[in-house]
VEXVO-213862 format. One line per field, with one value per residue (C-alpha): residue in three letters; residue number from 1; z negated, x negated, y negated. Coordinates in nm, 2 decimals, decimal comma, padded with zeros to 4 digits. Each point is the difference from the previous one (the first is absolute). Layout:
code <- c(ALA / ...);
pos <- c(NUM / ...);
up <- c(Z / ...);
east <- c(X / ...);
north <- c(Y / ...);
// end
This chain:
code <- c(MET / SER / LYS / LYS / ILE / PHE / PHE / LEU / LEU / THR / GLY / LEU / LEU / ILE / ALA / GLY / VAL / ALA / GLY / TYR / ASN / PHE / LYS / THR / ASP / PRO / HIS / THR / ASN / GLU / ALA / VAL / LYS / ASN / GLY / PHE / HIS / ASN / ASN / TYR / LYS / VAL / TYR / ALA / ILE / PRO / LEU / PRO / ASP / SER / LEU / GLN / PHE / VAL / ASP / GLU / ALA / VAL / PRO / LEU / TYR / GLN / LYS / ASP / VAL / ARG / GLU / ARG / ILE / ASP / ARG / GLU / LEU / LEU / VAL / ASN / THR / TYR / TRP / GLN / SER / ASN / GLY / LEU / LEU / LEU / PHE / LYS / ARG / LYS / ASN / LYS / TYR / PHE / PRO / VAL / ILE / GLU / SER / ILE / LEU / LYS / ARG / GLU / GLY / ILE / PRO / ASP / ASP / PHE / LYS / TYR / LEU / ALA / VAL / ALA / GLU / SER / GLY / LEU / GLN / ASN / VAL / THR / SER / PRO / ALA / GLY / ALA / LYS / GLY / PHE / TRP / GLN / ILE / MET / LYS / LYS / THR / GLY / LYS / GLU / LEU / GLY / LEU / GLU / ILE / ASN / ASP / GLU / VAL / ASP / GLU / ARG / TYR / ASN / LEU / GLU / LYS / ALA / THR / ALA / ALA / ALA / CYS / ARG / TYR / LEU / LYS / LYS / ALA / LYS / GLN / LYS / TYR / GLY / SER / TRP / THR / LEU / ALA / ALA / ALA / SER / TYR / ASN / ALA / GLY / MET / ASN / LYS / ILE / THR / GLN / GLU / LEU / GLU / LYS / GLN / LYS / THR / ASP / ASN / TYR / TYR / ASP / LEU / PHE / LEU / ASN / ASP / GLU / THR / ALA / ARG / TYR / ILE / PRO / ARG / ILE / ILE / ALA / ILE / LYS / HIS / ILE / LEU / GLU / HIS / PRO / GLU / ASP / PHE / GLY / PHE / ILE / PHE / SER / LYS / GLU / ASP / LEU / TYR / THR / PRO / TYR / ASN / SER / TYR / GLU / VAL / THR / VAL / ASP / SER / SER / ILE / THR / ASP / LEU / THR / GLY / PHE / ALA / LYS / HIS / PHE / LYS / MET / SER / TYR / LYS / GLU / LEU / LYS / LEU / LEU / ASN / PRO / TRP / LEU / ARG / SER / ASP / LYS / LEU / THR / ASN / LYS / GLN / GLU / LYS / LYS / TYR / ARG / ILE / LYS / VAL / LEU / LYS / MET / ASN);
pos <- c(1 / 2 / 3 / 4 / 5 / 6 / 7 / 8 / 9 / 10 / 11 / 12 / 13 / 14 / 15 / 16 / 17 / 18 / 19 / 20 / 21 / 22 / 23 / 24 / 25 / 26 / 27 / 28 / 29 / 30 / 31 / 32 / 33 / 34 / 35 / 36 / 37 / 38 / 39 / 40 / 41 / 42 / 43 / 44 / 45 / 46 / 47 / 48 / 49 / 50 / 51 / 52 / 53 / 54 / 55 / 56 / 57 / 58 / 59 / 60 / 61 / 62 / 63 / 64 / 65 / 66 / 67 / 68 / 69 / 70 / 71 / 72 / 73 / 74 / 75 / 76 / 77 / 78 / 79 / 80 / 81 / 82 / 83 / 84 / 85 / 86 / 87 / 88 / 89 / 90 / 91 / 92 / 93 / 94 / 95 / 96 / 97 / 98 / 99 / 100 / 101 / 102 / 103 / 104 / 105 / 106 / 107 / 108 / 109 / 110 / 111 / 112 / 113 / 114 / 115 / 116 / 117 / 118 / 119 / 120 / 121 / 122 / 123 / 124 / 125 / 126 / 127 / 128 / 129 / 130 / 131 / 132 / 133 / 134 / 135 / 136 / 137 / 138 / 139 / 140 / 141 / 142 / 143 / 144 / 145 / 146 / 147 / 148 / 149 / 150 / 151 / 152 / 153 / 154 / 155 / 156 / 157 / 158 / 159 / 160 / 161 / 162 / 163 / 164 / 165 / 166 / 167 / 168 / 169 / 170 / 171 / 172 / 173 / 174 / 175 / 176 / 177 / 178 / 179 / 180 / 181 / 182 / 183 / 184 / 185 / 186 / 187 / 188 / 189 / 190 / 191 / 192 / 193 / 194 / 195 / 196 / 197 / 198 / 199 / 200 / 201 / 202 / 203 / 204 / 205 / 206 / 207 / 208 / 209 / 210 / 211 / 212 / 213 / 214 / 215 / 216 / 217 / 218 / 219 / 220 / 221 / 222 / 223 / 224 / 225 / 226 / 227 / 228 / 229 / 230 / 231 / 232 / 233 / 234 / 235 / 236 / 237 / 238 / 239 / 240 / 241 / 242 / 243 / 244 / 245 / 246 / 247 / 248 / 249 / 250 / 251 / 252 / 253 / 254 / 255 / 256 / 257 / 258 / 259 / 260 / 261 / 262 / 263 / 264 / 265 / 266 / 267 / 268 / 269 / 270 / 271 / 272 / 273 / 274 / 275 / 276 / 277 / 278 / 279 / 280 / 281 / 282 / 283 / 284 / 285 / 286 / 287 / 288 / 289 / 290 / 291 / 292 / 293 / 294 / 295 / 296 / 297 / 298 / 299 / 300 / 301 / 302);
up <- c(-03,17 / 00,07 / 00,27 / 00,21 / 00,01 / 00,08 / 00,27 / 00,14 / -00,03 / 00,17 / 00,27 / 00,06 / 00,01 / 00,25 / 00,22 / -00,01 / 00,09 / 00,27 / 00,15 / -00,07 / 00,33 / -00,09 / 00,33 / -00,16 / -00,27 / 00,05 / -00,25 / 00,21 / 00,20 / 00,32 / -00,08 / -00,13 / 00,32 / 00,22 / -00,23 / 00,06 / 00,35 / 00,04 / -00,21 / -00,07 / 00,31 / 00,02 / 00,28 / 00,18 / 00,00 / 00,24 / 00,03 / 00,06 / 00,34 / -00,19 / -00,30 / -00,14 / -00,27 / -00,11 / 00,36 / 00,18 / 00,22 / -00,06 / 00,32 / -00,01 / 00,39 / -00,11 / -00,11 / -00,26 / -00,16 / 00,06 / -00,17 / -00,28 / -00,08 / 00,07 / -00,28 / -00,27 / 00,04 / -00,02 / -00,30 / -00,19 / 00,09 / -00,10 / -00,32 / -00,17 / -00,33 / 00,02 / 00,26 / -00,23 / -00,26 / 00,25 / 00,00 / -00,36 / -00,07 / 00,26 / -00,15 / -00,30 / 00,13 / 00,38 / -00,15 / -00,18 / 00,31 / 00,23 / -00,18 / -00,05 / 00,39 / 00,10 / -00,22 / 00,13 / 00,35 / 00,07 / 00,24 / -00,20 / 00,15 / -00,21 / -00,28 / 00,19 / -00,02 / -00,41 / 00,07 / 00,25 / -00,26 / -00,32 / 00,04 / -00,23 / -00,33 / -00,18 / 00,16 / 00,00 / 00,31 / 00,01 / 00,10 / -00,30 / 00,17 / -00,23 / -00,03 / 00,24 / 00,25 / -00,06 / -00,04 / -00,08 / -00,30 / 00,22 / 00,24 / -00,29 / -00,17 / 00,35 / 00,01 / -00,32 / -00,23 / -00,35 / -00,03 / -00,36 / -00,28 / -00,12 / 00,32 / 00,33 / 00,22 / 00,29 / -00,22 / -00,01 / 00,26 / 00,04 / 00,03 / 00,19 / 00,27 / 00,01 / 00,04 / 00,28 / 00,16 / -00,04 / 00,20 / 00,25 / 00,11 / 00,01 / 00,23 / 00,22 / 00,04 / 00,12 / 00,22 / 00,11 / -00,03 / -00,28 / 00,11 / -00,02 / -00,33 / -00,13 / 00,14 / -00,16 / -00,35 / 00,02 / 00,21 / -00,09 / 00,19 / 00,07 / 00,15 / 00,19 / 00,16 / 00,08 / 00,17 / 00,21 / 00,12 / 00,05 / 00,23 / 00,11 / -00,07 / -00,20 / -00,05 / -00,29 / 00,25 / 00,20 / -00,25 / -00,04 / -00,39 / -00,29 / -00,09 / -00,32 / 00,19 / 00,31 / -00,21 / -00,20 / 00,19 / 00,15 / -00,37 / -00,09 / 00,30 / -00,08 / -00,35 / 00,10 / 00,26 / -00,25 / -00,28 / 00,20 / 00,15 / -00,30 / 00,15 / 00,35 / -00,19 / -00,25 / -00,32 / -00,17 / -00,35 / -00,19 / -00,13 / -00,34 / 00,08 / 00,06 / -00,24 / -00,15 / -00,20 / -00,37 / -00,11 / -00,12 / -00,02 / -00,02 / -00,33 / 00,05 / -00,23 / 00,01 / -00,34 / -00,08 / -00,07 / -00,25 / 00,00 / 00,30 / -00,21 / -00,21 / 00,25 / 00,16 / -00,34 / -00,06 / 00,32 / -00,12 / 00,27 / 00,01 / 00,06 / 00,33 / 00,13 / -00,05 / 00,21 / 00,27 / 00,05 / 00,01 / 00,15 / 00,06 / -00,37 / 00,00 / -00,38 / -00,32 / -00,06 / 00,18 / -00,08 / 00,14 / -00,09 / 00,28 / -00,12 / 00,35 / 00,04 / 00,07 / 00,07 / -00,14 / 00,06 / -00,30 / -00,01 / -00,02 / -00,29 / 00,13);
east <- c(-00,77 / -00,11 / 00,21 / -00,32 / -00,06 / 00,37 / 00,06 / -00,36 / 00,13 / 00,31 / -00,15 / -00,21 / 00,27 / 00,23 / -00,31 / -00,07 / 00,37 / 00,01 / -00,32 / 00,09 / 00,04 / 00,26 / -00,09 / -00,33 / 00,17 / 00,01 / 00,31 / 00,23 / 00,27 / -00,20 / -00,30 / 00,16 / 00,20 / -00,33 / -00,19 / 00,28 / 00,02 / -00,39 / -00,04 / 00,29 / 00,03 / 00,26 / -00,14 / 00,17 / -00,10 / -00,12 / 00,16 / -00,22 / 00,01 / 00,14 / 00,18 / 00,14 / 00,18 / -00,12 / -00,10 / 00,29 / -00,10 / 00,20 / 00,12 / -00,14 / 00,12 / 00,34 / 00,06 / 00,23 / -00,24 / -00,31 / 00,21 / 00,10 / -00,34 / -00,11 / 00,24 / -00,12 / -00,36 / 00,08 / 00,21 / -00,21 / -00,34 / 00,12 / 00,17 / -00,35 / 00,08 / 00,21 / -00,25 / -00,30 / 00,22 / 00,03 / -00,35 / -00,05 / 00,30 / -00,11 / -00,33 / 00,19 / 00,27 / -00,08 / -00,22 / 00,27 / 00,23 / -00,21 / -00,10 / 00,36 / 00,09 / -00,30 / 00,10 / 00,32 / -00,07 / 00,12 / -00,21 / -00,21 / 00,17 / 00,26 / -00,18 / 00,13 / 00,34 / -00,01 / -00,18 / 00,30 / 00,25 / -00,10 / -00,35 / -00,13 / 00,22 / 00,27 / 00,25 / 00,41 / 00,20 / 00,30 / 00,19 / -00,19 / -00,27 / -00,33 / -00,34 / -00,30 / 00,18 / 00,32 / 00,26 / 00,37 / 00,14 / 00,20 / -00,32 / -00,21 / 00,17 / 00,07 / -00,39 / -00,04 / -00,07 / 00,12 / 00,21 / 00,16 / 00,01 / -00,34 / -00,18 / -00,01 / -00,26 / 00,06 / -00,24 / -00,25 / -00,23 / -00,12 / 00,33 / 00,19 / -00,29 / 00,07 / 00,37 / -00,07 / -00,22 / 00,28 / 00,24 / -00,20 / -00,11 / 00,37 / 00,02 / -00,29 / 00,14 / 00,32 / -00,13 / -00,33 / -00,14 / -00,16 / 00,11 / 00,35 / -00,06 / -00,11 / 00,27 / 00,28 / -00,19 / 00,15 / 00,30 / 00,11 / 00,00 / 00,38 / -00,04 / -00,35 / 00,19 / 00,34 / -00,21 / -00,23 / 00,31 / 00,21 / -00,28 / -00,12 / -00,38 / -00,24 / -00,24 / 00,00 / -00,11 / 00,25 / 00,28 / 00,23 / 00,02 / 00,09 / -00,28 / -00,13 / -00,06 / -00,13 / -00,29 / -00,05 / -00,24 / -00,20 / -00,04 / -00,14 / -00,25 / -00,08 / -00,07 / -00,21 / -00,21 / -00,04 / -00,12 / -00,23 / -00,19 / 00,02 / -00,28 / 00,20 / 00,27 / -00,21 / 00,02 / -00,32 / -00,05 / -00,25 / 00,04 / 00,04 / 00,30 / 00,20 / 00,19 / -00,07 / 00,18 / 00,03 / -00,26 / 00,26 / 00,07 / 00,34 / 00,13 / 00,28 / 00,31 / 00,26 / 00,21 / 00,19 / -00,19 / 00,25 / -00,24 / -00,22 / -00,17 / -00,12 / -00,09 / -00,24 / -00,14 / -00,12 / -00,20 / -00,14 / 00,21 / 00,29 / 00,35 / -00,10 / -00,28 / 00,20 / 00,27 / -00,23 / -00,15 / 00,32 / 00,27 / 00,21 / 00,09 / 00,29 / 00,09 / -00,15 / 00,05 / -00,02 / 00,29 / -00,12 / 00,28 / -00,11 / -00,35 / -00,12 / -00,37 / -00,08 / -00,35 / -00,08 / -00,29 / -00,19 / -00,33 / -00,34 / -00,18 / -00,35);
north <- c(-04,00 / -00,38 / -00,15 / -00,07 / 00,35 / 00,10 / -00,21 / 00,11 / 00,37 / -00,07 / -00,21 / 00,31 / 00,24 / -00,20 / -00,04 / 00,39 / 00,06 / -00,22 / 00,12 / 00,36 / 00,23 / 00,27 / 00,20 / 00,12 / 00,11 / 00,40 / 00,02 / -00,21 / 00,16 / -00,10 / 00,15 / 00,31 / 00,03 / -00,05 / 00,27 / 00,22 / -00,01 / 00,03 / 00,25 / 00,25 / 00,25 / 00,32 / 00,26 / 00,23 / 00,36 / 00,18 / 00,36 / 00,27 / 00,20 / 00,29 / 00,12 / 00,34 / 00,13 / 00,35 / 00,13 / -00,19 / -00,26 / -00,38 / -00,10 / -00,39 / -00,02 / -00,02 / -00,36 / 00,03 / 00,24 / -00,23 / -00,28 / 00,22 / 00,08 / -00,38 / -00,09 / 00,23 / -00,05 / -00,38 / 00,02 / 00,24 / -00,19 / -00,33 / 00,11 / 00,01 / 00,06 / 00,29 / 00,14 / -00,04 / 00,16 / 00,31 / 00,04 / -00,02 / 00,25 / 00,26 / 00,07 / 00,10 / 00,24 / 00,08 / 00,28 / 00,18 / -00,07 / 00,14 / 00,32 / 00,09 / -00,11 / 00,25 / 00,30 / -00,05 / -00,01 / -00,35 / -00,25 / -00,23 / -00,30 / 00,06 / -00,16 / -00,33 / 00,10 / -00,05 / -00,33 / -00,12 / 00,13 / -00,13 / -00,18 / 00,28 / -00,12 / 00,18 / -00,23 / 00,00 / -00,05 / -00,21 / 00,37 / 00,13 / 00,19 / 00,01 / 00,10 / -00,03 / 00,20 / -00,16 / 00,32 / -00,07 / 00,23 / 00,23 / 00,07 / 00,04 / 00,28 / 00,16 / 00,00 / 00,17 / -00,30 / -00,03 / -00,33 / -00,10 / -00,26 / 00,13 / 00,14 / -00,16 / 00,19 / -00,26 / -00,17 / 00,25 / -00,05 / 00,37 / 00,14 / -00,27 / 00,03 / 00,40 / -00,07 / -00,25 / 00,26 / 00,26 / -00,25 / -00,09 / 00,35 / 00,09 / -00,32 / 00,10 / 00,33 / -00,15 / -00,24 / 00,12 / -00,35 / -00,14 / -00,36 / 00,09 / 00,21 / -00,36 / -00,19 / 00,25 / -00,07 / -00,34 / 00,03 / 00,38 / 00,29 / -00,01 / -00,37 / 00,08 / 00,34 / -00,21 / -00,27 / 00,25 / 00,16 / -00,32 / -00,17 / 00,34 / -00,01 / 00,18 / -00,28 / -00,26 / -00,28 / 00,02 / -00,04 / -00,30 / -00,02 / -00,26 / -00,23 / 00,20 / 00,33 / -00,18 / -00,17 / 00,28 / 00,21 / -00,34 / -00,12 / 00,35 / -00,01 / -00,37 / 00,06 / 00,29 / -00,20 / -00,27 / 00,22 / 00,18 / -00,31 / -00,26 / -00,24 / -00,02 / -00,17 / -00,23 / 00,21 / -00,02 / 00,17 / 00,20 / 00,34 / -00,15 / -00,19 / 00,32 / 00,18 / 00,34 / 00,25 / 00,06 / 00,28 / 00,28 / 00,33 / 00,21 / 00,16 / 00,27 / -00,03 / 00,24 / -00,13 / -00,32 / -00,30 / -00,24 / -00,30 / -00,08 / -00,26 / 00,25 / 00,23 / -00,27 / -00,08 / 00,37 / -00,05 / -00,31 / -00,22 / -00,23 / 00,01 / -00,23 / 00,20 / 00,32 / -00,17 / -00,14 / 00,35 / 00,20 / -00,27 / 00,33 / 00,00 / -00,26 / 00,02 / -00,03 / 00,37 / 00,35 / 00,23 / 00,31 / 00,28 / 00,22 / 00,02 / -00,09 / -00,08 / -00,37 / -00,10 / -00,34 / -00,21 / -00,17 / -00,21 / 00,20 / -00,14 / -00,13);
// end
């Protein structure tokens, strides 16, 4: 480069910098700050005039109840990524849960309890509760679920839902209230009974409880309201965005399976697919000394 061109370009650069208006640059801190203030809005969520869980009205006239419902609506609306995932998952799993609730005589609203418990995932809590319905090992065995190193039916959506129904029917019979039955699912019947007797009431909304159980019913109600009215809360999606179940059928097994990989290959599927369809199979084999009948899902070939 010649000295003449070099000095010419340098002069133009200096002149350009000297005359540059940084305030017009959309990437300066000031411009970003102004854009944020002008465009980003977080709206309060208007509460509906009335809400209910099953057939029991929510006393929104109580200030603390109103504030707790408001809190859960805000938390579950503005956690948008989680909210969208709930809409996607419910399309895949609600039909299974709904049919079992109906068969067992449990109100349909209890499908939202499973959402509040696990987000419709086979998760494990810090206390050791597992599956969609977050059932503890001792409770699961009491409810008739098989739980050992090879089989854990807390991860079997159909059997775990039926087990939860057995608990809820017992709790409803004890308390005469579906709301208290739901609260006892979180705190345990012993705790709810103790608090009802100590505080001399028969109403969940009149109980002073620990924060987790105090939030529990409002969380279920808020999730129900949001999932039933997606567009009211800004959730926009198409049918194609939703998750769908595998196309599968069940085979009955009444003997041991020494190699689940080989079993999967026999049905022209991978070990991963077998595990995804049957998360209750917790090992790579199924030792079945009692020749119990297990129903295992396998992929249906197109």
